Every structure is written in structure tokens, then in C-alpha cells.
N, C-alpha and C positions, 0 to 999 in steps of 0.2 A: 304764351311767349313773353319773356321779360324784355320788352322792346327798349326801354330806357337803358338798361344795363348793357344790352347787346350793342347799342349805338355808342355808348361811352367806351366800351372795349375796342370797338372798331377805330374810334378816333385816337385812342392811346396807341394802338398798334401802328397806325399810320404816322403819327407825329413822333413818337418815341422809339419806333421800331422794336416794340416789345410784343411778342406773340400773344395772341388771345389765350392760348393754352396755359402759358405761364401766369397770366393774370387770373384765370379761373382757378388755378391751383392756389394762388394767393388768397382768393376769396374763400375757398374751402378751408384753408388753414386759419384764416381770421375768424370764421364761424366756430371752428373747433376751439379756438382760443377764447372766444366769447363765452362758450358753454362752460369751459373750465373756470373762468372767472365768476360765472353766475352760479354754477352748481358745486364748485369746489374741485371737481375732476371731470375728465371727459374720456375715460378709457372705453366706455361703451357707447359713445356718441358717434354717429355716422352721418356723413354729408354726401348726397348724391346730386351732381349738377349736370344738366343736359348741355353738352358742348355746342349744340346747334341753336337751341332756343334760349339758353342761359337760365332756364327754370331750375330751381334747386329744392331739394327736400332735406329737412333736418330732423333726425329722430334718434331716440335712445333705445338700445336693445336691452330688454329686461328678461330675466329668467323666471319662469313660473314656479313658485314654491308654495308650500303650505303655510309656513310662518315667515313673514317678511322681516328680515333683520337690516337690510340696506335698501332703502327706498329708491336710491339712484340706480341700482342694478337688479333689483328683484321686484316681482309683482305677485300678488296672491292669485290663487287659482280662480277665486270668485271674480276678482276684477278682470282677469284675463278673459274668462268666459263671458263677461259683460260686453267685452269688445267683440269677441267671436267665440261661439260655443264649441268650436272644434279643438280649442287648446287643452292640453293635458300637462301634468306636472313635468318639468324639465324642458318644456318648449320655450322658444325665444319669441318674445312679443316686441314688435316695433311700435314704440309710442311716439307720435309726432310731437315736435317741439316748435313752438312759435318764436321766431327770432324777435318779434316785437316785445316779447315779455322780458327781454334782457334789460338790465339796468343801464343807466347812463354811462357808468364807468366801463362796463363790459363792452358797450357799443363803441365808446371812444377808443378803447384798446384795440378793437377789431379794425377800426378805421386807420389807426396809426400803423397797424401791422400791414395793411394793404399799401399805404403810402410808402412805408419803408421798403417793401418788396419792389415797388415801382422804381424807387430811387436806385436800389441795388441793381436791378435789371438794366436801368438806363446807363449806369456806370459800366456795367459789363458789356453792353452793346458798344459804347464808346471805346472801351479798352480793346475789344476784339477788332474794331474797325481800324484803330491806329497800330495795333500789334501786327496786323497784316502789312502795314506800311513801314515797319521797322527795317532799317538798312536801305531806305529809299528816300526820295526827295518829295517834299510837299511845298505848296505855296502858302505863306501866312501873311497876315495883315498886322503891321506894327500898331500896338495900342498905346503903350507909354513906357517910360523908363522907371524902373524901381531900383533906386540906387544906381549901380552900374550895370544892372541886368535889364534886359528888355522883355516885356510881356508881349507875346505874339499870339493872336487868335488864329487857330487852324480850322475853324468852322464849328465843330461841336465840342471842341476842347481848347484850352489855352496851354501854351508852352512857354517855358522860360529860357531865353537865350542868355546864358551866363557870360560873365566877362571873359572867362577862359576860352569859351567857344566863339568869341567874336574876333573878327579880323581887325588887327590893330589899325586905327585910323578911320574905320567905317563909322559913319554917323547915320542914324535912322530917324525918319520923321514919322509922326502919327499918320495912319491910314496908308502908309507906303507898303507896297507888296514886295516880299523878298522870298527867295527860294532857300529852303533849309533842308539839311540832312538829318533824319531821325536816327539818333544813335541808339536809344533804348526807350522802351515803354514799360513802366512799372505800375502794378496794380496796388493801390493803397486804399486805406479806409476812407479817405477823402476823395477818392476817384483816381483815374489814371494820371500818372505823372510822366510827362513826355519830355525827354531830354533831346534837344536839337543842337545843331552845330553849323557854323559857317566856315570852319577851318579844317574840317575832316577831308582827307584826300579822296574819299569815296564820293564826296559831293561833286568833284570834277568828273569822275567816272560816270556818275549818273546823268550829269548834264550832257556828256557826249552820247550816252545811250538815247537820251531824249532828242538830241539834235541830229545825230548821224544815223541814218537808216541802216547802214551796213553794220554798225556796232550793235544796234538793237536786234537785228536779224541773226547775228552771230557770224557773219561773213568776216568781219574784222574784229579781232579780239584785243582788248587792252590787257597786255601781259603784266605790266608793272607800272606803278605810279609813285612819284615822290613829290611832295609839295611843301613849300614854305608859304603859308597863307598870306595873301596880300602882296606878295612879291613875285614868285616864280613857281611854276610847276613843270615837271618833266614827265612825259608818259611814253611808254614803249608799246608799239602796236604791231600786230602780226595779222596777215591775211591768210585765210583758209582757201582762197580762190586765187590762183596764179595770175588771173586776168584783172584782179582788183589791186590797185595801189593803196596800201593801208594809210600811208601818210596823206596822200592826195584826197582820199575819201574823208578823212577827219578835217582836213583844211577846208575843203569845198572850193567851189569856183570863186576865184578872186578873194579867197579867205572868208567867204560868207559864213560858213559853219563855225569855224573856230572863233571868228570875231563876235558872233552872237554869244558864245560862252564867255569870252573875255569881257564883253559888256556886262554880262550878268555877274561876273566876279569883280567888276569895277576896275578894269584895267590890269588885272593880274596877267603877267606874261606866261605863255604856254609854249614849251618846246615839245614837238612831236618827233619821235625818232623811230627807226625800224628796229624791231626786236630780232635777235639772232641767238641761236642755240650755242654759237661759238662765243665764249666769254670775251675773247680779245676784240672781236668785231663789235660786240654789244657795248663794251667799255669805250671803244673808239667813238661809236655813235652817241653814247651817253654824254661824252665830253663836248659834243657839238655846242656852239659853232667853232670851237678851237680845232686846229689841225693837229693830227697826231703822227709822229714818226714811227713809233713802235710801241707794242703792248706785250708785256710778259705776264700772263695770268697763271695763277696756281689754283685750280679748282678745289683741291683738297683743303688748303688753308684759307681759301676765299680772299686771297691777296693778289694785288696786281701792281706791277711797276710800269709806269707810262713815261715815255720820253717825247717831248714836244720841242719845236723850234724855239730858240731863245725869245723871239719876238711874240710867240704865242703863249708864253708861260703865264702871264697875268690873265689872259683871256681864259685859259684852261682852268685856272684856279677860281677865277671870278671874284666879284666884289665881296670882300670879307670871307672868301673861301666858299661862296654859295654854289658856284657851278660844280666844283669838285665834290662838295657835300651832297648835293642832289644826285650827282652821278653815282656816288657810293651807295646811297639809299636805293636808287633805281635798280642797280645791278646786284646789290648784296655783297659787293667786294670792297675790301679796304684798299684804297687807291693811293699810291705814292707817285707824285708827279715831279719829274725833273726836266730841266732844260737840257739842250745839247751840251752846253758848256759844263753843267753840273754832272751830266752823265759821263763825259770824258774824264773829269777830275776824279770821279768815283770808280772809274774803270769799266763802266757799263758799255762804253763805246771806245773804239781805238783812237789813239792820240791824233792820227792823221785823218780822222773822220771828216772834219770840216773841209779839208783839202780835197778828199775824195768826192764829197758831195757836190763840189763845184766843178768837177770834170777835169782836174789837173792830172797830168800824166806822170808816170814814173820816168826816171832818168833815161832808161833804155828805150822808151817810147815803143815798146813791143806791142802792147795791146791797149786799146782805149778803156777808160773807166766808165764811160757812159754810152748808151746806145746812140747810134747816129754818127759816130766817129769811125771812119774806115781805118783799117790797120795801116800804120805808117804815116797817118795824116799829121802826127805831131812833129815830124821832122822839118816842117816848115816849107816844103816844096809842093806847091799846088800848080796845076795846069790852069790855063786861062779858061778852059771850058768847064772847070769844076763848079758845080752849082753854088750859087751865092746864098741859098737858104739852108745850107748844111749846119749853120750855127757855129762855124769855126771862129776862133779868135785870131788866127794867123792868116794874113793876106799877102799876095804878091801881085803888084800892079805895075803897069808901065808908068814911069814918071814923066808927067807932062805938066808944065807950069800952069797953075790956075785950075787944074782938075782935082777933084777929090781923090784921095788915096783909098779911103774906105769910108763907110757910112759914119758921118759925124766928124771926120778928120780932114782938114785941108792941108795944102802944101806947107803953109806957114807954120802950122802946128805939128807937122810931122816929126821934126827933129826933137821936139819937146817930149813926144810920146814914145818914140822908138829910135833914138839915136844909135843904139847898139845894133839895130838891124841894117844899117847902111853898109853895102858891100864895096863901095868905092868905084863902081862901074855905072852903067846906064840905068840900073834898076835900084829901087829901094824896097827892102822887105820891111813891112810895118807890122808890128804886133800890138794889139789893143791892150792897154793897161789901165788900171783904175786911177782916177784922179787922186 
């Protein structure tokens, strides 16, 4: 048993994660290469290596002939029978070769061949290891800045975080740990080249998978994600279990889950919305926190017209158009946002829409425009027992000096607010009007 060789192979297998079988194949090839360098060719050279004991035999196969023309491949019958008397013409004789007889150059070439094979296998092992992590996140240790790029150690390999894949404003310190998304792993002659990113939208998705058990188990799905790295991210989530709230699962108790992700992203804001197969509902949710009056979506052209209240227009669009831009990416629709006033001017809403939305009645007072107003209530005649919480703007009260006529109005201010309501008798009918 070749104890020293076996021990060396075991150490290499453990440290470099290179199988002994591969190393033994490399040794066999190096011996064949040494023979070729020593004898000039090695077509008839054979190497047999015991995979258990690491013992090996090296021999040349020579054909028995009467007249020897090539000493490397032929042997005379006389010489063959000197080895064993049973040989006849045409037989193959195995002549042992001592590796110690190789010259210094042949030995050095064999050594280099083994070392080269070890390096190649080591690179292959690293490549395979990180290729499995492609499209996933890893934790790296910041080493140093190289120009505007950052060199990051991932364990058995180094990765380069380029300027384009860095979040604007982020500054790293040496030995700092950061989470990175592996975009691509390339196999090059100098070893695996690993491309990592801090700006990729999938980084947020993988962080949610790591932090939220329901997402990892598949109960909650992240249907879509839109991100502007370092500023804001919107994700749409859907639950396969009706008893599980997808948004609540991602937020966590008191925001613990989403806050952990926000901290990892260094304060980047994250909006989590409910996914819907109805494009109008999805677009309305995507424009959150802005309130939406109506959404008109065209699934064929992937366009949508959205109307929001006047005071919500800037919120719906967002700073420098960010909210609308992220909503468009999240839904895949081209979104056109208008305020109520703009929609009325363009004809998307009726001209009297603003009046209708405030619960103002037609002149005939036949039917109310808002729920909660009984028929005929607009005629201004209410009985004393009529509930006070109906939300009506017209009141009829007994006039008594010093008593309030209606909430917020006293006797002294009554004439200012509703002089037209005075009927000249014992009662005053007051109608609430705006200042």
C-alpha cells in the first residue's frame, strides 16, 4: 500500500473537495505523459492503479517478432522467452517500467500536469458551488474598493460589485457583511467570474423568502415586484390559503418582518399590496397610498385611465412620478392619471360630477343622489322626531333666544348663515352653508 500517496489524496479531497478518483486519473495521465517525454511516444504504455491502496504499475506492451524494427513496441522471441518460455510469435509481452528512470524534465512535466489538474478541478468545484446559487442571495464580506467597484469575498471565491449594481449613496466599510444577489456565474480560464448586485428587484424577493415563512413555503406568492433601488419598492402578493392574509404575513407583527428587510436595504421604503386578477383593482391597489375614484383598464392594449380626487393627484403621481412609474411596472399597464377637474374638462366625467358627489339634489327634489337621504327630504320640511344623525344639511328648530339652532350655529349668527330661510313667523328655517 502506498500510504503516503493515499494520505495526500485524502487531505486534498477534504480541503479542496476534489474526489480521489479524479486525482488518481490525473496521476495516471501524468505518468503516461512522463513516458511520452522519456521514450518519445506512449501509445503502448499502460498504467494500472489500485483505487484502494494507491499502488500502481507502469508497463509497456510489446509484440513478439523475429526481427525487431521498433524497440519501443517490439521484442524478439529470444528476449520474450527469457522472461517466460511460453511466449510465441505475435504474443504481447508486458515489460515493467520504473518511473524512477525518468529524467528530471519528464518528472517535472508530470508534476506540473498533476498540479494543473488540481487547479482545474478546484475551479470547477467552486464554479459548480456558486452556479447552484445563481439567482439567489449570498452573504459576502467587503474587502476593499477597487476604483468605484467593491471587491467582496464570498468564501471560496471573490466577487466584484460594480458601480452599476450598487445602490446610489451606499458606502461600504472593510469587513462589513452585506447580502448580495448573484446575477450570473461565468466559467473562465482564470476561474469562476461571479456577478453580484444590490439593485436587482429579485434581491427583495429573496429577502422576503428568507424572512417570511409563508413565502418560503409557497402559501403566499409574490406575483410581481417593481423597484427603484435605494428609494422605494412595490410588491404585489397573493395568498393560496383564504385564511392567510398575504399582506399581514409579509408585514409581520408590529412590522417586524418587513422592518428587518428594510434595515437590510438600509431604509428603502417597501409598499406591499394585494394582487388581483382584475386589472382595475390591481391598478387601484398599486397606486396606494393614493385614493382612486375610477379605473378604466384595457387588457388588450395594456393601458389604463385613472381618475383621482384633485387633492390626491400629487400623491398618486408621487415625487418625480415615482409612485405612478412603479405602479406601471408592477401591473404592466401604461397608466394615465387625471384629477377630477381634468377628467371633467376632458369629458371623462359629467360637468355636474362635483355637485353630484357632494349630495346636491336636482331642482325637482324627486330622488336623493346619495344613500341615506329619504325621498322628499330635500323639500326642507323635517319633523322634530327626525333623527339628528341623518347627515342632512337642512334643519327646522324652535327659535328660542340663546339656544343653538343647529350644530355650530348660534342665534346671533343665524341670520348671517340663513337669512333667506326666515319665514316671518315663530320659526326660523336654517340651512347650513359654507363660509
